[in-house]
FIGURO-30214 format. One record per residue: residue number from 1; z, x, y of N, C-alpha, C, O, CB in turn. Coordinates in pm, 1 decimal. Atoms other than C-alpha are relative to their C-alpha. Glycine has a CB too. Layout:
NODE | NUM | Z | X | Y | Z | X | Y | Z | X | Y | Z | X | Y | Z | X | Y
...
***
This chain:
NODE | 1 | -55.7 | 135.2 | -70.6 | -3290.3 | 1950.5 | 947.4 | 141.2 | 21.5 | 65.2 | 226.7 | 87.2 | 5.9 | 15.5 | -125.4 | -113.3
NODE | 2 | -131.8 | -5.9 | -59.5 | -2996.3 | 1926.6 | 1183.7 | 107.5 | -70.4 | -71.3 | 108.7 | -193.5 | -73.7 | -5.3 | -50.7 | 130.2
NODE | 3 | -94.7 | 66.8 | 90.3 | -2703.7 | 1859.5 | 963.8 | 92.2 | -87.5 | 79.7 | 142.5 | -183.3 | 21.0 | 81.0 | 101.9 | -81.9
NODE | 4 | -94.8 | 88.4 | -81.3 | -2490.9 | 1702.5 | 1239.3 | -71.6 | -108.3 | 76.2 | -11.5 | -167.1 | 166.2 | 80.6 | 84.4 | 101.6
NODE | 5 | 63.2 | 107.0 | -74.1 | -2769.4 | 1452.5 | 1355.0 | 69.2 | -132.8 | -22.9 | 102.0 | -206.4 | 70.2 | -144.9 | -10.4 | -37.5
NODE | 6 | -57.1 | 132.1 | 34.9 | -2623.5 | 1161.5 | 1176.5 | 159.7 | -8.1 | 47.3 | 211.9 | -115.2 | 78.3 | -15.9 | -22.5 | -165.6
NODE | 7 | -140.0 | -2.3 | -48.7 | -2257.9 | 1275.0 | 1273.7 | -3.0 | -33.5 | 137.7 | 73.9 | -119.3 | 181.1 | 69.8 | 132.6 | -19.5
NODE | 8 | 25.2 | 44.5 | -150.2 | -2368.7 | 1257.1 | 1636.2 | -18.5 | -147.3 | 31.4 | 41.4 | -210.0 | 118.8 | -125.1 | 65.9 | 51.5
NODE | 9 | 28.9 | 151.9 | -12.0 | -2502.9 | 914.2 | 1599.9 | 120.1 | -76.7 | -38.6 | 155.6 | -170.7 | 32.6 | -120.8 | -46.6 | -91.5
NODE | 10 | -126.8 | 65.3 | 39.2 | -2189.0 | 804.6 | 1413.5 | 96.4 | 10.1 | 120.1 | 146.4 | -91.6 | 168.2 | 63.3 | 68.1 | -131.4
NODE | 11 | -99.1 | -27.1 | -86.6 | -1966.1 | 972.4 | 1671.0 | -22.4 | -84.0 | 140.0 | 72.3 | -129.0 | 204.5 | 4.0 | 153.0 | 18.4
NODE | 12 | 31.5 | 93.4 | -122.9 | -2155.3 | 780.3 | 1971.4 | 34.2 | -132.8 | -36.2 | 84.9 | -209.0 | 46.2 | -151.2 | 0.9 | 46.4
NODE | 13 | -35.1 | 150.0 | 25.2 | -2112.4 | 460.2 | 1780.8 | 142.5 | -25.5 | -6.9 | 186.6 | -136.5 | 22.7 | -59.4 | -52.0 | -129.9
NODE | 14 | -162.7 | 32.9 | 17.4 | -1735.1 | 492.9 | 1721.0 | 71.9 | 47.5 | 122.3 | 187.0 | 11.5 | 146.9 | 72.2 | 78.9 | -134.8
NODE | 15 | -68.8 | -58.0 | -118.2 | -1664.5 | 681.3 | 2039.8 | 74.1 | 123.3 | 4.9 | 167.7 | 151.6 | 79.6 | 82.4 | -82.9 | 40.1
NODE | 16 | -60.0 | -146.1 | 2.9 | -1587.1 | 1023.3 | 1948.1 | -15.7 | 66.6 | 139.5 | -115.7 | 46.6 | 208.4 | -77.4 | 95.5 | -113.8
NODE | 17 | 16.4 | -78.9 | -112.5 | -1507.7 | 1255.7 | 2242.5 | -78.5 | 116.2 | -41.8 | -99.0 | 134.7 | -161.7 | 128.5 | 37.4 | 61.6
NODE | 18 | 66.8 | -137.5 | 11.4 | -1700.7 | 1593.2 | 2282.6 | 86.9 | 81.8 | -80.9 | 42.4 | 147.2 | -175.2 | -25.5 | 71.2 | 138.7
NODE | 19 | -111.3 | -95.1 | 83.9 | -1374.3 | 1769.6 | 2151.9 | 9.7 | -43.6 | -137.2 | 18.8 | 35.9 | -230.8 | 155.3 | -6.8 | 60.2
NODE | 20 | -20.0 | 50.7 | 146.5 | -1346.6 | 1541.9 | 1854.6 | -130.3 | 45.7 | -93.2 | -127.3 | 85.4 | -209.7 | 15.2 | -175.5 | 0.4
NODE | 21 | 119.5 | -33.2 | 70.8 | -1711.7 | 1603.0 | 1777.9 | 0.0 | 154.1 | -38.1 | -38.2 | 189.0 | -149.8 | -124.0 | -37.9 | 87.6
NODE | 22 | 5.5 | -147.5 | 25.2 | -1677.4 | 1988.2 | 1801.2 | 117.4 | 35.0 | -104.2 | 112.9 | 143.4 | -162.2 | 17.8 | 85.5 | 144.1
NODE | 23 | -105.4 | -38.0 | 95.9 | -1358.8 | 1979.0 | 1578.6 | -46.1 | -21.4 | -142.1 | 20.7 | 21.1 | -236.4 | 128.3 | -79.9 | 25.2
NODE | 24 | 47.8 | 15.9 | 140.1 | -1573.7 | 1872.0 | 1278.7 | -104.3 | 105.2 | -33.1 | -211.7 | 102.7 | 27.1 | -59.7 | -142.0 | -22.7
NODE | 25 | 93.0 | -106.9 | 28.9 | -1745.6 | 2178.6 | 1122.5 | -118.1 | -50.7 | -83.7 | -109.6 | -147.3 | -159.5 | 71.7 | 113.6 | -72.3
NODE | 26 | 126.1 | 47.2 | 87.4 | -2098.4 | 2151.8 | 970.8 | 24.2 | -14.9 | -153.0 | -38.7 | -94.9 | -222.3 | -119.3 | 106.0 | 15.5
NODE | 27 | -24.9 | 15.4 | 145.2 | -1953.1 | 2205.0 | 625.7 | 115.0 | -97.2 | -45.2 | 160.7 | -98.5 | -159.5 | 30.3 | 134.6 | -54.1
NODE | 28 | -102.3 | 108.7 | 22.1 | -1697.0 | 1922.8 | 654.7 | -46.7 | -102.6 | -104.2 | -161.0 | -147.7 | -95.8 | 30.6 | -74.5 | 134.6
NODE | 29 | 39.0 | 111.6 | 101.9 | -1707.8 | 1673.6 | 360.5 | -44.4 | -132.6 | 72.3 | -121.8 | -207.2 | 12.4 | 127.4 | -34.5 | -98.2
NODE | 30 | 25.9 | 102.9 | -79.4 | -1731.9 | 1404.2 | 640.8 | -145.5 | -4.7 | 31.0 | -211.8 | -107.3 | 15.6 | 80.4 | 6.6 | 114.8
NODE | 31 | 130.0 | -22.7 | -35.3 | -2057.2 | 1536.6 | 751.8 | -100.1 | -42.2 | -115.7 | -194.8 | -118.7 | -97.2 | -13.0 | 143.9 | 37.3
NODE | 32 | 85.0 | 41.4 | 114.0 | -2210.6 | 1511.5 | 401.5 | 5.0 | -154.1 | -30.7 | -93.0 | -218.9 | -67.7 | 43.9 | 78.3 | -125.5
NODE | 33 | -10.8 | 155.8 | 38.0 | -2071.7 | 1152.2 | 352.2 | -72.0 | -81.1 | 106.1 | -139.3 | -179.4 | 75.1 | 159.3 | -54.0 | -8.4
NODE | 34 | 76.3 | 73.1 | -118.6 | -2206.5 | 1037.4 | 696.6 | -147.7 | 18.2 | -35.0 | -219.4 | -81.2 | -46.1 | 34.1 | 66.3 | 157.2
NODE | 35 | 143.8 | -6.3 | 29.3 | -2546.4 | 1186.4 | 614.4 | -47.0 | -87.7 | -115.3 | -142.8 | -163.6 | -100.5 | -37.1 | 139.7 | -29.5
NODE | 36 | 48.4 | 75.0 | 121.0 | -2576.8 | 1033.2 | 266.0 | 16.4 | -156.9 | 22.4 | -73.0 | -236.3 | -6.8 | 84.0 | 47.6 | -132.4
NODE | 37 | -6.5 | 149.9 | -15.8 | -2433.6 | 689.7 | 357.7 | -94.8 | -48.9 | 107.1 | -134.4 | -165.3 | 100.4 | 144.1 | -45.9 | 35.8
NODE | 38 | 96.3 | 54.6 | -92.3 | -2664.0 | 664.0 | 654.1 | -125.9 | -19.0 | -64.3 | -195.4 | -116.6 | -36.0 | -17.3 | 83.0 | 116.6
NODE | 39 | 131.9 | 22.1 | 76.1 | -2960.2 | 715.5 | 422.1 | 11.9 | -117.8 | -88.2 | -81.5 | -196.4 | -104.3 | -40.5 | 124.1 | -87.8
NODE | 40 | -30.3 | 102.1 | 112.4 | -2803.7 | 483.7 | 165.1 | -5.8 | -139.0 | 72.2 | -50.3 | -238.9 | 15.8 | 154.2 | 26.2 | -74.7
NODE | 41 | -19.1 | 135.7 | -70.8 | -2743.1 | 209.1 | 434.6 | -137.6 | -81.3 | 8.6 | -145.6 | -204.1 | 6.7 | 58.4 | 24.6 | 153.4
NODE | 42 | 129.6 | 71.8 | -13.5 | -3110.5 | 140.2 | 465.9 | -52.9 | -69.7 | -133.3 | -134.5 | -161.7 | -139.1 | -106.4 | 101.9 | 49.2
NODE | 43 | 47.2 | 46.1 | 136.6 | -3146.6 | 88.2 | 90.3 | 88.4 | -98.5 | -72.9 | 43.4 | -179.0 | -154.5 | -15.9 | 117.5 | -89.2
NODE | 44 | -104.7 | 71.8 | 80.0 | -2829.1 | -72.8 | -30.7 | 91.4 | -80.4 | 69.5 | 120.4 | -54.8 | 186.4 | 76.7 | 87.6 | -72.2
NODE | 45 | -125.3 | 79.3 | -54.4 | -2557.7 | -340.3 | 23.9 | 89.0 | -1.0 | -126.5 | 49.5 | 28.7 | -239.3 | -35.9 | -165.3 | 58.9
NODE | 46 | -96.6 | 8.2 | 114.1 | -2248.1 | -387.1 | -183.5 | 20.9 | -160.4 | -11.6 | 27.6 | -232.3 | 88.1 | 149.6 | 89.4 | 30.6
NODE | 47 | -21.5 | 137.2 | 22.8 | -2197.0 | -728.4 | -339.6 | 119.1 | -20.0 | -90.1 | 131.7 | 50.9 | -189.9 | -121.6 | -62.7 | -56.9
NODE | 48 | -112.2 | 40.0 | 71.4 | -1882.6 | -876.5 | -472.2 | -17.7 | -137.5 | -34.4 | 11.1 | -224.7 | 47.6 | 122.6 | 21.7 | 72.2
NODE | 49 | 20.9 | 130.1 | 50.9 | -1967.5 | -1173.3 | -675.1 | 119.2 | -57.2 | -84.0 | 186.2 | 9.6 | -162.8 | -123.1 | 2.7 | -80.7
NODE | 50 | -114.3 | 70.9 | 73.8 | -1717.1 | -1434.0 | -805.2 | -51.4 | -26.8 | -133.0 | -151.4 | -97.5 | -145.7 | 49.3 | -136.5 | 69.0
NODE | 51 | 34.4 | 21.2 | 141.8 | -1742.3 | -1430.8 | -1182.3 | 97.9 | -94.9 | -57.9 | 60.9 | -161.6 | -154.5 | -1.2 | 131.7 | -80.4
NODE | 52 | -96.6 | 109.4 | 55.2 | -1425.6 | -1650.3 | -1248.3 | 82.0 | -42.0 | 113.2 | 110.4 | 35.8 | 204.2 | 96.2 | 50.7 | -121.2
NODE | 53 | -78.7 | 59.6 | -104.1 | -1224.7 | -1878.6 | -1034.8 | 62.0 | -137.4 | -62.8 | -2.6 | -217.7 | -130.1 | -94.1 | -25.8 | 134.6
NODE | 54 | -72.5 | 121.1 | 39.4 | -960.1 | -2148.0 | -1103.9 | 99.8 | -31.2 | 113.7 | 182.9 | 53.8 | 145.5 | 74.6 | 19.1 | -141.1
NODE | 55 | -100.6 | 55.2 | -85.0 | -765.3 | -2344.6 | -848.1 | 13.2 | 87.1 | 118.6 | 125.4 | 102.1 | 166.8 | 131.2 | -15.4 | -71.2
NODE | 56 | -0.8 | -86.3 | -106.3 | -849.5 | -2114.4 | -572.9 | 27.6 | -67.6 | 134.4 | -53.1 | -154.4 | 167.9 | -124.0 | 69.1 | 1.9
NODE | 57 | -31.9 | 63.6 | -121.8 | -685.8 | -2218.2 | -233.4 | -103.0 | 17.5 | 104.6 | -109.2 | -63.2 | 197.3 | 124.9 | 47.1 | 47.5
NODE | 58 | 109.1 | -26.8 | -100.0 | -983.6 | -2068.6 | -38.1 | -128.4 | -68.0 | -38.4 | -225.8 | -67.7 | 36.8 | -26.2 | 151.2 | 14.3
NODE | 59 | 113.2 | 72.3 | 52.5 | -1224.6 | -2271.2 | -254.6 | -107.0 | 85.9 | -55.5 | -219.2 | 36.2 | -65.1 | -56.2 | -83.5 | 101.9
NODE | 60 | 97.7 | -80.9 | 74.6 | -1409.3 | -1978.5 | -423.8 | -25.4 | -59.3 | -127.2 | 60.3 | -116.3 | -194.6 | 44.1 | 139.4 | -19.3
NODE | 61 | 48.5 | 46.2 | 127.0 | -1612.9 | -2068.1 | -711.8 | -99.0 | 98.4 | -53.0 | -163.5 | 166.0 | 27.1 | -61.2 | -137.7 | 11.0
NODE | 62 | 84.4 | -82.9 | 51.5 | -1816.1 | -1871.2 | -964.8 | -139.2 | -3.3 | 74.4 | -188.8 | -109.6 | 111.7 | -7.6 | -29.6 | -138.2
NODE | 63 | 130.9 | -11.3 | -58.8 | -2146.1 | -1741.2 | -812.4 | 23.1 | 17.8 | 155.7 | -71.7 | 63.7 | 219.3 | -90.9 | -130.0 | -35.7
NODE | 64 | -16.7 | -45.4 | -141.0 | -1991.1 | -1709.3 | -448.8 | -17.5 | 145.1 | 11.2 | 30.1 | 215.6 | -77.8 | 135.1 | -37.2 | 55.3
NODE | 65 | 26.9 | -134.6 | -34.9 | -2102.5 | -1372.4 | -296.9 | 70.3 | 36.7 | 126.6 | 80.5 | -45.5 | 217.7 | -145.2 | 22.4 | 12.4
NODE | 66 | -39.6 | -77.6 | -123.6 | -1942.7 | -1135.2 | -37.8 | -96.2 | 111.8 | 5.3 | -122.4 | 177.7 | -95.3 | 152.7 | 54.2 | -2.0
NODE | 67 | 98.8 | -101.9 | -24.7 | -2189.3 | -899.5 | 104.0 | 58.1 | 105.2 | 110.0 | 94.5 | 69.7 | 222.1 | -137.7 | -70.8 | 49.5
NODE | 68 | -65.6 | -101.7 | -81.9 | -2062.2 | -566.7 | 251.8 | -111.3 | 99.7 | 36.0 | -204.1 | 107.1 | -44.5 | 123.7 | 70.7 | -77.1
NODE | 69 | 86.5 | -123.7 | -18.9 | -2264.0 | -267.2 | 413.8 | 61.2 | 100.7 | -85.7 | 168.8 | 78.3 | -141.2 | -9.3 | 52.2 | 152.0
NODE | 70 | -38.7 | -103.6 | 79.2 | -2233.5 | 57.9 | 233.9 | 122.0 | 73.3 | 56.9 | 184.4 | 154.8 | -11.1 | -112.1 | 88.5 | -18.6
NODE | 71 | -129.5 | -54.7 | -55.9 | -1946.3 | 152.2 | 485.0 | 116.0 | -85.4 | -34.6 | 228.9 | -50.8 | 0.3 | -6.0 | 13.3 | 151.8
NODE | 72 | -107.1 | 95.0 | 22.0 | -1743.0 | -134.2 | 364.1 | 25.6 | -107.6 | 93.4 | 132.2 | -168.9 | 90.0 | 112.5 | 65.8 | -10.1
NODE | 73 | -29.7 | 115.5 | -95.6 | -1780.9 | -384.2 | 637.9 | -71.2 | -121.0 | -55.6 | -185.7 | -122.4 | -100.8 | -49.6 | 30.0 | 153.3
NODE | 74 | 62.5 | 137.6 | 49.5 | -1830.9 | -744.1 | 542.4 | -106.8 | -43.0 | 102.7 | -93.7 | -27.2 | 224.1 | 117.0 | -123.2 | -13.8
NODE | 75 | 118.0 | 61.0 | -86.6 | -2160.9 | -903.1 | 672.6 | 47.9 | -155.2 | -12.0 | 4.7 | -229.6 | -100.1 | -175.5 | 33.4 | -67.9
NODE | 76 | -56.2 | 131.5 | 1.4 | -1973.7 | -1225.1 | 746.3 | -94.8 | -123.1 | -14.1 | -60.0 | -227.0 | -70.2 | 73.3 | -13.4 | 119.8
NODE | 77 | 89.4 | 130.7 | 8.5 | -2285.9 | -1457.6 | 781.7 | -44.0 | 8.0 | -141.4 | -108.5 | -91.1 | -175.7 | -135.0 | -7.1 | 109.4
NODE | 78 | 40.9 | -5.4 | 139.1 | -2354.3 | -1354.5 | 410.1 | 116.5 | -14.2 | -88.4 | 106.2 | 25.0 | -204.7 | -71.9 | 126.3 | -31.0
NODE | 79 | -128.1 | 17.2 | 61.1 | -1997.7 | -1438.9 | 303.6 | 42.3 | -163.2 | -3.9 | -7.9 | -246.9 | 71.1 | 107.7 | 90.5 | 85.0
NODE | 80 | -62.6 | 142.6 | -14.1 | -1807.2 | -1768.8 | 228.2 | 70.2 | -5.5 | 135.1 | 121.6 | 90.2 | 192.8 | 109.4 | -34.4 | -121.4
NODE | 81 | -76.0 | 11.7 | -141.7 | -1666.5 | -1917.2 | 548.4 | 149.8 | 38.5 | 7.5 | 198.5 | 71.6 | 115.6 | -5.5 | -147.9 | 49.2
NODE | 82 | -131.2 | -27.0 | 3.8 | -1314.4 | -1855.5 | 442.4 | 22.1 | 138.7 | -72.6 | -12.6 | 153.1 | -189.8 | 70.9 | -114.6 | -65.5
NODE | 83 | -30.0 | -119.2 | 68.8 | -1209.0 | -1505.6 | 367.0 | 157.4 | 24.5 | -21.0 | 239.8 | 29.3 | 70.3 | -63.3 | 113.9 | 77.2
NODE | 84 | -130.6 | -18.0 | 37.6 | -895.6 | -1449.1 | 176.4 | 41.2 | 135.7 | -3.0 | -28.0 | 214.0 | -68.0 | 22.5 | -56.4 | -118.7
NODE | 85 | -59.9 | -130.2 | -8.3 | -685.9 | -1138.7 | 245.4 | 37.0 | 58.4 | -134.9 | 10.3 | 173.6 | -168.8 | 119.0 | -6.5 | 85.3
NODE | 86 | -54.3 | -43.4 | 136.8 | -532.0 | -1124.6 | -98.9 | -126.3 | 37.0 | -90.9 | -124.6 | 140.0 | -158.3 | 92.6 | -124.8 | -72.2
NODE | 87 | 119.8 | -51.9 | 87.8 | -885.7 | -1120.7 | -277.6 | -64.6 | 129.8 | 71.0 | -89.3 | 232.8 | 8.2 | -121.0 | -123.4 | -17.2
NODE | 88 | 93.9 | -109.2 | -63.9 | -1066.9 | -896.7 | -15.2 | 81.8 | 141.4 | -7.5 | 19.3 | 246.0 | -25.1 | -40.0 | -40.7 | 169.7
NODE | 89 | -83.3 | -117.1 | 16.8 | -777.8 | -639.1 | -27.3 | -18.3 | 70.2 | -130.3 | -1.0 | 191.9 | -135.6 | 139.3 | -36.6 | 14.4
NODE | 90 | 11.7 | -48.6 | 116.5 | -844.4 | -594.9 | -388.5 | -133.4 | 82.0 | -12.3 | -147.0 | 162.9 | -104.1 | 13.4 | -106.4 | -91.8
NODE | 91 | 129.3 | -73.2 | -0.7 | -1199.9 | -460.1 | -311.9 | -7.2 | 136.0 | 51.5 | -109.8 | 203.7 | 45.4 | -91.0 | -70.7 | 71.9
NODE | 92 | -9.1 | -123.9 | -67.4 | -1077.4 | -157.1 | -137.3 | -38.0 | 129.2 | -96.4 | -111.1 | 219.5 | -55.7 | 146.2 | 10.3 | 56.1
NODE | 93 | 23.1 | -110.5 | 95.9 | -1086.0 | 80.9 | -449.5 | -136.7 | 9.7 | -57.4 | -190.0 | 119.8 | -71.3 | 92.2 | -11.2 | -110.2
NODE | 94 | 133.2 | -14.6 | 50.7 | -1420.6 | -16.4 | -594.8 | -106.9 | 35.4 | 112.6 | -209.6 | 96.5 | 83.0 | -37.8 | -129.9 | -71.4
NODE | 95 | 83.9 | -34.4 | -106.9 | -1582.5 | 11.0 | -239.3 | 7.8 | 152.2 | 29.7 | -89.8 | 221.5 | 58.2 | 37.1 | -82.1 | 120.7
NODE | 96 | -15.7 | -144.3 | -24.6 | -1429.4 | 351.4 | -195.3 | -69.1 | 88.3 | -103.9 | -128.5 | 191.8 | -74.0 | 146.2 | 34.7 | 4.1
NODE | 97 | 67.5 | -74.9 | 115.9 | -1553.5 | 464.2 | -545.3 | -151.3 | -5.5 | 28.3 | -217.0 | 96.7 | 8.8 | 34.7 | -67.7 | -149.2
NODE | 98 | 138.1 | 3.5 | -18.1 | -1904.3 | 340.2 | -453.2 | -42.5 | 91.8 | 116.9 | -143.0 | 162.4 | 107.8 | -43.5 | -141.5 | 21.8
NODE | 99 | 13.8 | -94.7 | -109.3 | -1887.0 | 524.6 | -123.6 | -1.9 | 146.7 | -46.6 | -92.1 | 222.8 | -11.3 | 112.4 | -20.5 | 98.0
NODE | 100 | -18.0 | -139.4 | 46.1 | -1776.8 | 846.2 | -290.7 | -130.7 | 33.8 | -91.5 | -186.7 | 143.4 | -88.8 | 146.1 | 16.2 | -86.3
NODE | 101 | 124.9 | -40.3 | 83.4 | -2070.0 | 818.6 | -541.2 | -121.9 | 12.9 | 73.0 | -205.8 | 95.4 | 36.9 | -28.5 | -96.6 | -106.1
NODE | 102 | 124.5 | -2.1 | -83.6 | -2336.2 | 752.4 | -274.9 | 7.2 | 123.2 | 68.1 | -95.6 | 190.7 | 73.3 | -15.4 | -118.4 | 100.2
NODE | 103 | -9.1 | -125.5 | -69.6 | -2200.4 | 1048.8 | -75.8 | -35.7 | 123.5 | -76.8 | -86.4 | 223.0 | -24.9 | 130.7 | 15.0 | 48.2
NODE | 104 | 27.5 | -121.7 | 89.6 | -2231.4 | 1280.3 | -380.2 | -138.0 | -21.9 | -62.2 | -171.7 | 55.3 | -151.9 | 114.5 | 18.9 | -118.5
NODE | 105 | 134.5 | 13.2 | 52.8 | -2587.1 | 1147.9 | -456.8 | -2.1 | -48.8 | -153.0 | -97.4 | -22.1 | -226.2 | -72.0 | 138.2 | 14.6
NODE | 106 | -7.0 | 48.4 | 125.6 | -2473.7 | 979.5 | -777.5 | -38.2 | -147.4 | -9.4 | -39.0 | -216.5 | 92.5 | 129.9 | 23.8 | -49.5
NODE | 107 | 34.5 | 145.0 | 21.8 | -2576.7 | 639.5 | -922.7 | 119.5 | -87.0 | 36.3 | 218.3 | -84.3 | -37.2 | -42.6 | -27.4 | -150.5
NODE | 108 | -121.5 | 70.3 | -44.9 | -2337.9 | 411.8 | -742.3 | 54.9 | -108.2 | -89.2 | 172.7 | -143.5 | -84.1 | -25.7 | -58.9 | 128.0
NODE | 109 | -60.3 | 109.0 | 98.3 | -2313.8 | 142.2 | -1013.2 | 62.3 | 46.4 | -128.4 | 99.5 | -32.8 | -214.9 | -107.5 | -96.4 | -42.3
NODE | 110 | -55.8 | -49.9 | 120.9 | -2184.6 | 378.4 | -1273.4 | 150.7 | 9.6 | 3.4 | 208.6 | 76.8 | -82.0 | -57.6 | 130.3 | -29.7
NODE | 111 | -144.6 | -2.2 | 3.2 | -1829.0 | 331.9 | -1187.1 | 55.0 | -84.1 | -111.8 | 2.2 | -189.6 | -147.0 | 55.5 | -46.4 | 130.3
NODE | 112 | -49.1 | 79.7 | 128.2 | -1611.0 | 221.7 | -1484.4 | 138.4 | -47.1 | 35.5 | 190.9 | -131.8 | -36.9 | 4.7 | 93.9 | -142.9
NODE | 113 | -129.7 | 45.2 | -32.1 | -1276.3 | 178.6 | -1307.3 | -4.3 | -99.9 | 112.5 | -55.2 | -70.5 | 220.7 | 87.0 | 114.2 | 33.9
NODE | 114 | -17.7 | 111.0 | -99.0 | -1212.2 | -145.3 | -1119.3 | -143.2 | -39.1 | 43.4 | -165.6 | -61.4 | 162.4 | 92.9 | 45.1 | 129.5
NODE | 115 | 128.0 | 74.3 | -36.0 | -1575.6 | -267.2 | -1128.1 | 19.4 | -160.6 | 25.5 | -49.9 | -230.7 | 99.2 | -105.9 | 21.4 | -121.5
NODE | 116 | -32.1 | 136.2 | -8.5 | -1410.9 | -604.8 | -1174.9 | 145.7 | 8.3 | 57.4 | 227.7 | 85.4 | 7.6 | -14.6 | -78.3 | -143.5
NODE | 117 | -135.7 | 16.6 | -68.4 | -1099.9 | -693.4 | -944.4 | 37.3 | -144.4 | 1.5 | -49.6 | -231.6 | 0.5 | -0.4 | 55.0 | 148.7
NODE | 118 | -58.3 | 133.9 | 4.0 | -872.8 | -999.5 | -944.5 | 91.9 | -16.8 | 126.5 | 161.8 | 71.8 | 175.7 | 82.5 | -22.0 | -136.6
NODE | 119 | -109.7 | 48.5 | -106.2 | -682.6 | -1181.1 | -672.8 | 133.0 | 28.5 | -67.0 | 142.5 | 20.3 | -189.5 | -10.9 | -168.1 | 40.8
NODE | 120 | -121.1 | -18.8 | 67.6 | -313.3 | -1096.6 | -721.6 | 71.6 | -111.1 | -46.9 | 172.1 | -101.9 | -117.4 | 79.0 | 65.8 | 73.3
NODE | 121 | -64.6 | 129.6 | 54.4 | -234.0 | -1455.2 | -779.8 | -2.6 | -6.7 | -147.7 | -113.4 | 8.1 | -199.1 | -71.3 | -126.4 | 53.5
NODE | 122 | 1.1 | 8.6 | 149.8 | -142.8 | -1488.7 | -1150.1 | -48.4 | -144.6 | -60.5 | -73.9 | -159.1 | -180.1 | 148.7 | 31.5 | -50.9
NODE | 123 | 46.7 | 134.4 | 52.2 | -246.1 | -1857.4 | -1180.0 | 121.5 | -81.4 | -14.2 | 233.1 | -29.3 | -14.5 | -78.7 | 8.6 | -139.3
NODE | 124 | -104.4 | 99.2 | 5.1 | -40.0 | -2172.2 | -1211.9 | 88.9 | 11.3 | -133.4 | 205.5 | -27.8 | -137.7 | -66.1 | -140.9 | 11.1
NODE | 125 | -76.4 | -18.4 | 128.1 | 62.5 | -2089.0 | -1573.6 | 117.1 | 100.2 | 22.0 | 225.7 | 91.4 | -35.3 | -97.0 | 53.5 | -116.8
NODE | 126 | -94.6 | -117.9 | -19.8 | 240.7 | -1778.0 | -1445.2 | 84.1 | -13.6 | 134.9 | 138.4 | 83.5 | 187.8 | -86.0 | 139.1 | 3.6
NODE | 127 | -78.8 | 20.9 | -120.8 | 409.2 | -1941.2 | -1139.5 | -75.6 | 15.2 | 127.9 | -22.8 | 10.3 | 239.0 | 111.9 | 92.0 | 1.7
NODE | 128 | 65.1 | -17.6 | -138.8 | 129.8 | -1888.0 | -897.7 | -82.7 | -127.1 | 21.3 | -47.3 | -237.7 | -19.4 | -97.3 | 137.5 | 10.7
NODE | 129 | 75.2 | 120.4 | -35.6 | -144.7 | -2109.9 | -771.7 | -137.3 | -8.8 | -69.1 | -175.6 | -105.5 | -135.0 | -18.8 | -4.9 | 150.2
NODE | 130 | 145.9 | 2.1 | 58.7 | -496.3 | -2009.2 | -876.7 | -28.3 | 146.4 | -19.3 | 55.5 | 232.9 | 6.4 | -117.9 | -73.7 | 101.9
NODE | 131 | 46.6 | -127.5 | 20.2 | -701.4 | -1707.9 | -965.8 | -143.5 | 18.3 | 18.4 | -222.3 | -75.2 | 4.1 | 35.3 | 40.7 | -123.0
NODE | 132 | 146.3 | -29.5 | -34.6 | -1025.7 | -1546.0 | -882.6 | -24.7 | 149.5 | -53.1 | 66.1 | 232.5 | -48.5 | -30.5 | -13.8 | 171.5
NODE | 133 | 38.5 | -124.7 | 34.7 | -1204.8 | -1244.3 | -1016.6 | -150.4 | 22.5 | 50.4 | -233.2 | -68.6 | 51.4 | 18.3 | 17.0 | -151.2
NODE | 134 | 127.3 | -28.8 | -56.6 | -1509.1 | -1062.2 | -868.0 | -52.1 | 124.5 | -69.4 | 23.2 | 211.8 | -112.5 | 8.7 | 17.7 | 153.3
NODE | 135 | 58.9 | -125.2 | 42.7 | -1750.6 | -808.2 | -988.8 | -57.6 | 60.3 | 125.1 | -118.5 | -7.0 | 208.3 | -108.6 | -18.8 | -113.2
NODE | 136 | 45.1 | -78.0 | -131.5 | -1829.8 | -527.4 | -720.6 | -109.7 | 91.3 | -53.6 | -91.3 | 163.0 | -151.9 | 128.0 | 93.1 | 77.8
NODE | 137 | 116.8 | -91.5 | 31.9 | -2171.2 | -349.4 | -738.1 | -86.6 | 12.6 | 113.0 | -79.7 | -65.3 | 208.0 | -82.1 | -47.8 | -116.7
NODE | 138 | 98.2 | -27.1 | -105.1 | -2445.4 | -205.4 | -526.7 | -126.2 | -73.1 | -41.0 | -169.3 | -75.0 | -156.3 | -25.9 | 155.9 | 20.1
NODE | 139 | 122.0 | 59.8 | 27.5 | -2755.9 | -405.7 | -478.3 | -103.6 | 46.2 | 100.4 | -62.7 | 97.1 | 204.8 | 14.4 | -147.0 | -1.0
NODE | 140 | 101.3 | -40.4 | -86.6 | -3088.8 | -331.7 | -312.2 | -3.2 | -83.0 | 123.5 | 2.6 | -205.1 | 109.5 | -126.8 | -3.5 | -67.2
NODE | 141 | 12.9 | 85.4 | -113.5 | -3113.8 | -446.1 | 49.8 | -130.6 | -68.0 | -7.1 | -231.0 | -12.5 | -51.8 | 14.9 | 75.2 | 128.1
NODE | 142 | 120.1 | 80.6 | -11.8 | -3362.0 | -724.1 | 102.4 | -53.7 | 18.1 | 135.7 | 19.8 | 4.0 | 233.4 | 25.8 | -146.9 | -28.8
NODE | 143 | 67.1 | -15.5 | -147.2 | -3612.0 | -658.7 | 396.9 | -46.2 | -126.3 | 35.2 | -102.2 | -143.7 | 143.5 | -124.7 | 103.1 | 11.1
***
């Protein structure tokens, strides 16, 4: 199989120049990651489900879901209508960990660090306003 096939497709999608494409050697870790994530994209999505919420200014409640593709892009039609930058920013590390596991061919839900993340607001008792916690995991894509 042509190891750079998916890289070429990716490069066309994001607008790499020919020189930029040529600067990436076949054994570059980015090639492996793009190849593995391209295959995983057809099978998986990432879900961040609200497991606890109190006094959230954006209105999030337990059970609300944010759906992302395996590249970490929010599928906005499958998310709440209001997206809070403070909560969404906390999802960066678990999504990166899931990406790394997928690119290494490992079980993506076996992360143990930051599987649950919280909005940085400490809640009204601590001088804040509200609080939200989500669980981040990989789910099968529905066809």
